[in-house]
TORDRENMAR-334898 format. One record per residue (C-alpha): residue number from 1; x, y, z. Coordinates in steps of 0.02 Angstrom, whole numbers. Example, Ala and Ser with C-alpha at 12.3 -4.5 7.8 and 13.67 -1.06 7.14 Angstrom:
<nodes>
+-----+--------+--------+--------+
: pos :      X :      Y :      Z :
+-----+--------+--------+--------+
:   1 :    615 :   -225 :    390 :
:   2 :    684 :    -53 :    357 :
+-----+--------+--------+--------+
</nodes>
This chain:
<nodes>
+-----+--------+--------+--------+
: pos :      X :      Y :      Z :
+-----+--------+--------+--------+
:   1 :      2 :      8 :      0 :
:   2 :    147 :    117 :     44 :
:   3 :    224 :     89 :   -123 :
:   4 :     63 :    113 :   -221 :
:   5 :     33 :    270 :   -116 :
:   6 :    213 :    333 :   -168 :
:   7 :    178 :    304 :   -356 :
:   8 :     19 :    378 :   -358 :
:   9 :     82 :    526 :   -267 :
:  10 :    226 :    542 :   -399 :
:  11 :    121 :    523 :   -552 :
:  12 :      1 :    668 :   -481 :
:  13 :    157 :    782 :   -445 :
:  14 :    207 :    740 :   -626 :
:  15 :     51 :    776 :   -702 :
:  16 :     30 :    928 :   -603 :
:  17 :    206 :    982 :   -650 :
:  18 :    164 :    954 :   -833 :
:  19 :     -4 :   1058 :   -833 :
:  20 :    104 :   1202 :   -752 :
:  21 :    225 :   1183 :   -877 :
:  22 :    101 :   1182 :  -1022 :
:  23 :     10 :   1334 :   -925 :
:  24 :    168 :   1440 :   -924 :
:  25 :    228 :   1404 :  -1111 :
:  26 :     48 :   1443 :  -1160 :
:  27 :     63 :   1611 :  -1079 :
:  28 :    -90 :   1591 :   -964 :
:  29 :   -269 :   1621 :  -1021 :
:  30 :   -280 :   1665 :  -1205 :
:  31 :   -408 :   1790 :  -1274 :
:  32 :   -559 :   1671 :  -1297 :
:  33 :   -511 :   1599 :  -1126 :
:  34 :   -556 :   1767 :  -1025 :
:  35 :   -743 :   1717 :   -972 :
:  36 :   -739 :   1784 :   -804 :
:  37 :   -663 :   1880 :   -670 :
:  38 :   -649 :   1845 :   -467 :
:  39 :   -604 :   1972 :   -338 :
:  40 :   -555 :   1899 :   -169 :
:  41 :   -572 :   2030 :    -21 :
:  42 :   -544 :   2017 :    170 :
:  43 :   -670 :   2128 :    217 :
:  44 :   -846 :   2152 :    147 :
:  45 :   -851 :   2286 :     16 :
:  46 :   -943 :   2427 :    119 :
:  47 :   -799 :   2521 :    181 :
:  48 :   -785 :   2654 :     67 :
:  49 :   -597 :   2609 :     36 :
:  50 :   -489 :   2465 :     -6 :
:  51 :   -609 :   2314 :      0 :
:  52 :   -758 :   2422 :    -89 :
:  53 :   -644 :   2504 :   -226 :
:  54 :   -571 :   2343 :   -264 :
:  55 :   -736 :   2239 :   -263 :
:  56 :   -839 :   2380 :   -384 :
:  57 :   -688 :   2400 :   -502 :
:  58 :   -679 :   2207 :   -535 :
:  59 :   -873 :   2218 :   -559 :
:  60 :   -868 :   2359 :   -667 :
:  61 :   -738 :   2284 :   -780 :
:  62 :   -817 :   2120 :   -790 :
:  63 :   -975 :   2218 :   -853 :
:  64 :   -865 :   2321 :   -984 :
:  65 :   -789 :   2166 :  -1060 :
:  66 :   -953 :   2054 :  -1034 :
:  67 :   -866 :   1932 :   -910 :
:  68 :   -949 :   1843 :   -778 :
:  69 :   -909 :   1920 :   -597 :
:  70 :   -858 :   1803 :   -449 :
:  71 :   -844 :   1888 :   -303 :
:  72 :   -776 :   1828 :   -127 :
:  73 :   -802 :   1945 :      1 :
:  74 :   -762 :   1945 :    191 :
:  75 :   -634 :   1810 :    186 :
:  76 :   -538 :   1888 :    338 :
:  77 :   -330 :   1882 :    336 :
:  78 :   -297 :   1693 :    360 :
:  79 :   -284 :   1550 :    256 :
:  80 :   -372 :   1570 :     98 :
:  81 :   -304 :   1425 :    -11 :
:  82 :   -480 :   1343 :     11 :
:  83 :   -578 :   1496 :    -75 :
:  84 :   -453 :   1517 :   -201 :
:  85 :   -477 :   1337 :   -251 :
:  86 :   -667 :   1371 :   -251 :
:  87 :   -657 :   1518 :   -371 :
:  88 :   -548 :   1435 :   -480 :
:  89 :   -654 :   1273 :   -487 :
:  90 :   -804 :   1404 :   -520 :
:  91 :   -709 :   1442 :   -692 :
:  92 :   -620 :   1610 :   -654 :
:  93 :   -511 :   1661 :   -803 :
:  94 :   -419 :   1783 :   -680 :
:  95 :   -415 :   1773 :   -489 :
:  96 :   -384 :   1966 :   -420 :
:  97 :   -309 :   1925 :   -231 :
:  98 :   -359 :   2094 :   -165 :
:  99 :   -255 :   2078 :      8 :
: 100 :    -72 :   2081 :     43 :
: 101 :   -111 :   1922 :    154 :
: 102 :   -156 :   1826 :      7 :
: 103 :     10 :   1854 :   -106 :
: 104 :     71 :   1679 :    -62 :
: 105 :    -81 :   1573 :    -85 :
: 106 :   -139 :   1646 :   -223 :
: 107 :     11 :   1609 :   -350 :
: 108 :     11 :   1430 :   -268 :
: 109 :   -167 :   1405 :   -306 :
: 110 :   -148 :   1491 :   -477 :
: 111 :    -16 :   1367 :   -526 :
: 112 :   -109 :   1229 :   -458 :
: 113 :   -261 :   1261 :   -547 :
: 114 :   -192 :   1341 :   -707 :
: 115 :   -257 :   1509 :   -671 :
: 116 :   -181 :   1680 :   -680 :
: 117 :   -174 :   1783 :   -531 :
: 118 :   -167 :   1950 :   -481 :
: 119 :    -74 :   2002 :   -305 :
: 120 :    -22 :   2161 :   -222 :
: 121 :    146 :   2191 :   -128 :
: 122 :    253 :   2068 :   -219 :
: 123 :    324 :   2169 :   -364 :
: 124 :    456 :   2035 :   -373 :
: 125 :    338 :   1902 :   -397 :
: 126 :    278 :   1938 :   -581 :
: 127 :    286 :   1778 :   -690 :
: 128 :    229 :   1783 :   -863 :
: 129 :     45 :   1709 :   -892 :
: 130 :     28 :   1662 :   -724 :
: 131 :     61 :   1814 :   -587 :
: 132 :     50 :   1982 :   -585 :
: 133 :     75 :   2109 :   -462 :
: 134 :    -22 :   2279 :   -449 :
: 135 :     61 :   2362 :   -292 :
: 136 :    -10 :   2529 :   -313 :
: 137 :     42 :   2707 :   -247 :
: 138 :    -80 :   2848 :   -215 :
: 139 :     82 :   2952 :   -169 :
: 140 :     55 :   3098 :   -299 :
: 141 :   -119 :   3125 :   -222 :
: 142 :    -49 :   3108 :    -31 :
: 143 :     68 :   3243 :    -77 :
: 144 :    -62 :   3359 :   -123 :
: 145 :   -162 :   3296 :     47 :
: 146 :     -6 :   3364 :    138 :
: 147 :     -6 :   3529 :     64 :
: 148 :   -189 :   3540 :    112 :
: 149 :   -161 :   3482 :    285 :
: 150 :    -18 :   3606 :    306 :
: 151 :   -124 :   3745 :    239 :
: 152 :   -272 :   3693 :    348 :
: 153 :   -193 :   3663 :    530 :
: 154 :   -203 :   3792 :    652 :
: 155 :   -100 :   3710 :    786 :
: 156 :     47 :   3672 :    673 :
: 157 :     31 :   3486 :    700 :
: 158 :    -55 :   3365 :    599 :
: 159 :    -65 :   3167 :    612 :
: 160 :    -45 :   3007 :    513 :
: 161 :   -128 :   2855 :    579 :
: 162 :   -109 :   2689 :    496 :
: 163 :   -171 :   2512 :    520 :
: 164 :     -4 :   2430 :    468 :
: 165 :    140 :   2471 :    356 :
: 166 :    132 :   2390 :    195 :
: 167 :    201 :   2464 :     46 :
: 168 :     53 :   2554 :    -16 :
: 169 :     22 :   2632 :    150 :
: 170 :    205 :   2673 :    170 :
: 171 :    219 :   2770 :      0 :
: 172 :     71 :   2890 :     49 :
: 173 :    130 :   2924 :    225 :
: 174 :    301 :   2969 :    166 :
: 175 :    224 :   3090 :     29 :
: 176 :    102 :   3157 :    145 :
: 177 :    246 :   3213 :    260 :
: 178 :    346 :   3283 :    111 :
: 179 :    195 :   3381 :     58 :
: 180 :    172 :   3445 :    236 :
: 181 :    359 :   3507 :    233 :
: 182 :    351 :   3586 :     84 :
: 183 :    206 :   3685 :    120 :
: 184 :    263 :   3725 :    295 :
: 185 :    424 :   3651 :    373 :
: 186 :    374 :   3721 :    546 :
: 187 :    230 :   3594 :    542 :
: 188 :    250 :   3444 :    647 :
: 189 :    196 :   3276 :    573 :
: 190 :    149 :   3149 :    710 :
: 191 :    158 :   2973 :    653 :
: 192 :     57 :   2828 :    750 :
: 193 :     33 :   2624 :    690 :
: 194 :   -114 :   2552 :    777 :
: 195 :    -43 :   2371 :    743 :
: 196 :     51 :   2273 :    631 :
: 197 :   -116 :   2218 :    522 :
: 198 :   -244 :   2306 :    616 :
: 199 :   -333 :   2352 :    445 :
: 200 :   -526 :   2319 :    513 :
: 201 :   -477 :   2380 :    696 :
: 202 :   -612 :   2513 :    707 :
: 203 :   -590 :   2540 :    902 :
: 204 :   -405 :   2536 :    875 :
: 205 :   -419 :   2674 :    744 :
: 206 :   -519 :   2785 :    861 :
: 207 :   -410 :   2757 :   1015 :
: 208 :   -241 :   2788 :    912 :
: 209 :   -321 :   2930 :    840 :
: 210 :   -391 :   3016 :   1004 :
: 211 :   -212 :   3013 :   1068 :
: 212 :   -149 :   3093 :    917 :
: 213 :   -256 :   3225 :    922 :
: 214 :   -226 :   3249 :   1108 :
: 215 :    -36 :   3265 :   1068 :
: 216 :    -88 :   3427 :    958 :
: 217 :   -135 :   3366 :    782 :
: 218 :   -296 :   3445 :    701 :
: 219 :   -276 :   3362 :    533 :
: 220 :   -276 :   3168 :    526 :
: 221 :   -214 :   3082 :    374 :
: 222 :   -279 :   2907 :    394 :
: 223 :   -254 :   2738 :    322 :
: 224 :   -343 :   2576 :    393 :
: 225 :   -477 :   2504 :    268 :
: 226 :   -620 :   2453 :    415 :
: 227 :   -517 :   2548 :    539 :
: 228 :   -547 :   2732 :    467 :
: 229 :   -726 :   2727 :    536 :
: 230 :   -655 :   2747 :    696 :
: 231 :   -522 :   2867 :    659 :
: 232 :   -673 :   2977 :    571 :
: 233 :   -774 :   2947 :    730 :
: 234 :   -618 :   3017 :    840 :
: 235 :   -601 :   3176 :    711 :
: 236 :   -810 :   3200 :    733 :
: 237 :   -805 :   3220 :    920 :
: 238 :   -645 :   3288 :    965 :
: 239 :   -574 :   3464 :    987 :
: 240 :   -404 :   3520 :    942 :
: 241 :   -290 :   3570 :   1055 :
: 242 :   -339 :   3756 :   1022 :
: 243 :   -505 :   3714 :   1048 :
: 244 :   -553 :   3714 :    864 :
: 245 :   -619 :   3588 :    725 :
: 246 :   -520 :   3424 :    687 :
: 247 :   -511 :   3370 :    512 :
: 248 :   -487 :   3189 :    433 :
: 249 :   -414 :   3162 :    262 :
: 250 :   -454 :   2988 :    201 :
: 251 :   -382 :   2866 :     72 :
: 252 :   -432 :   2754 :    -83 :
: 253 :   -620 :   2783 :    -61 :
: 254 :   -747 :   2927 :    -47 :
: 255 :   -842 :   2937 :    114 :
: 256 :   -916 :   3116 :     65 :
: 257 :  -1097 :   3040 :     48 :
: 258 :  -1087 :   2953 :    221 :
: 259 :  -1193 :   3014 :    361 :
: 260 :  -1077 :   3077 :    495 :
: 261 :   -927 :   3138 :    403 :
: 262 :   -935 :   3322 :    429 :
: 263 :   -745 :   3330 :    479 :
: 264 :   -699 :   3263 :    316 :
: 265 :   -583 :   3375 :    227 :
: 266 :   -535 :   3258 :     89 :
: 267 :   -481 :   3092 :     33 :
: 268 :   -343 :   3024 :    -96 :
: 269 :   -461 :   2909 :   -209 :
: 270 :   -401 :   2781 :   -310 :
: 271 :   -490 :   2722 :   -473 :
: 272 :   -434 :   2519 :   -497 :
: 273 :   -556 :   2526 :   -654 :
: 274 :   -406 :   2565 :   -775 :
: 275 :   -294 :   2449 :   -677 :
: 276 :   -404 :   2289 :   -687 :
: 277 :   -446 :   2352 :   -864 :
: 278 :   -262 :   2340 :   -917 :
: 279 :   -253 :   2165 :   -834 :
: 280 :   -394 :   2097 :   -931 :
: 281 :   -322 :   2171 :  -1102 :
: 282 :   -137 :   2100 :  -1044 :
: 283 :   -229 :   1934 :  -1040 :
: 284 :   -292 :   1951 :  -1205 :
: 285 :   -126 :   2007 :  -1285 :
: 286 :    -36 :   1857 :  -1186 :
: 287 :     65 :   2008 :  -1103 :
: 288 :    -10 :   1962 :   -925 :
: 289 :    125 :   1942 :   -780 :
: 290 :    251 :   2055 :   -896 :
: 291 :    241 :   2219 :   -803 :
: 292 :    176 :   2318 :   -658 :
: 293 :     27 :   2432 :   -622 :
: 294 :     19 :   2605 :   -572 :
: 295 :   -104 :   2750 :   -543 :
: 296 :    -73 :   2941 :   -546 :
: 297 :   -147 :   3117 :   -558 :
: 298 :   -123 :   3118 :   -739 :
: 299 :   -274 :   3010 :   -803 :
: 300 :   -384 :   3031 :   -625 :
: 301 :   -343 :   2853 :   -572 :
: 302 :   -284 :   2953 :   -423 :
: 303 :   -386 :   3104 :   -377 :
: 304 :   -394 :   3221 :   -223 :
: 305 :   -575 :   3256 :   -181 :
: 306 :   -626 :   3427 :   -136 :
: 307 :   -744 :   3457 :      1 :
: 308 :   -826 :   3607 :     69 :
: 309 :   -704 :   3603 :    204 :
: 310 :   -545 :   3687 :    184 :
: 311 :   -503 :   3863 :    124 :
: 312 :   -504 :   3938 :    -48 :
: 313 :   -316 :   3975 :    -11 :
: 314 :   -272 :   3798 :     27 :
: 315 :   -369 :   3717 :   -131 :
: 316 :   -299 :   3848 :   -238 :
: 317 :   -102 :   3794 :   -164 :
: 318 :   -168 :   3613 :   -203 :
: 319 :   -230 :   3653 :   -379 :
: 320 :    -57 :   3735 :   -420 :
: 321 :     53 :   3594 :   -351 :
: 322 :    -59 :   3468 :   -461 :
: 323 :    -28 :   3552 :   -605 :
: 324 :    162 :   3543 :   -576 :
: 325 :    146 :   3356 :   -546 :
: 326 :     48 :   3318 :   -703 :
: 327 :    159 :   3421 :   -819 :
: 328 :    318 :   3339 :   -746 :
: 329 :    400 :   3493 :   -663 :
: 330 :    374 :   3419 :   -502 :
: 331 :    404 :   3227 :   -472 :
: 332 :    374 :   3129 :   -315 :
: 333 :    455 :   2971 :   -311 :
: 334 :    372 :   2845 :   -206 :
: 335 :    456 :   2790 :    -27 :
: 336 :    398 :   2604 :    -11 :
: 337 :    500 :   2548 :    163 :
: 338 :    442 :   2580 :    336 :
: 339 :    603 :   2636 :    400 :
: 340 :    630 :   2773 :    283 :
: 341 :    454 :   2830 :    305 :
: 342 :    474 :   2851 :    501 :
: 343 :    630 :   2940 :    469 :
: 344 :    530 :   3086 :    384 :
: 345 :    410 :   3110 :    545 :
: 346 :    420 :   3220 :    680 :
: 347 :    386 :   3086 :    810 :
: 348 :    313 :   2903 :    800 :
: 349 :    227 :   2799 :    896 :
: 350 :    182 :   2606 :    895 :
: 351 :     19 :   2577 :    993 :
: 352 :     23 :   2436 :   1104 :
: 353 :   -116 :   2308 :   1045 :
: 354 :   -283 :   2313 :   1163 :
+-----+--------+--------+--------+
</nodes>
């Protein structure tokens, strides 16, 4: 029995290897094979942020190309091998693994099932026909947000509250700090981390934001997925050290239509439709996995939304800097490493888990 099991295992391994090799040689799914698109998200697509933008963009692109849409949402941050296999077995032509915690499991299941996968935070993992990374950076928009914050603060202190330090958060934190200093070098930038992967920790978001406000910040740049709801609540209820209003700058999504968002100053909004469109087009052209993807101010895949909060002077300064970035006279390079990000800050706080 042992010998038979080993022989069968060897045959299965050989068959799997041959399928993977054939998939790689064929360059992944061909144009006629692109029939459906699946997206996996750790939280439900109701966060006005990372999960919702990813889900909604994938749905829009499926409709655009006449593809079946296969959503798998609220999966958490643990092992998603079973869910990946399920959507692959459901016939997905492309699997978008929309969380950094999925960037190991997705390529493994993709190779196992012969399905192209898109992942984040692994730009070194691109593999023609099989794996495409879309580590995105809204740093150009975050730089503008820093200009806006510096022109809005009355306490000369602003805060950055993050739910972790993935590359995409890091690049925006760094650019925000750079924008603040470019507009007013005297403004302090207080940086606080809720936890290593506290993306959905709304309670932690509120607690840490309250601490940053108590330390003097009256404009908060928050990055946290579900945790941003707690950050927003803190800015809605707190007063600044000078007794004035505290403002919140969000990322990725647009909370302007949400009830109880009167403190919202702006948001660095990401439009992922062009990114997912490019993925489908790359599959059709047999170029999937041969490049990375980006978002930028020039094509409005990154935008800094304008609200009624903020002065005309502040928004005018933002518009002027935006023109410089778009025409290329001002270049903002992304900074991905957390250590380099922290070096830009006036103070750094790693909040203990509670």
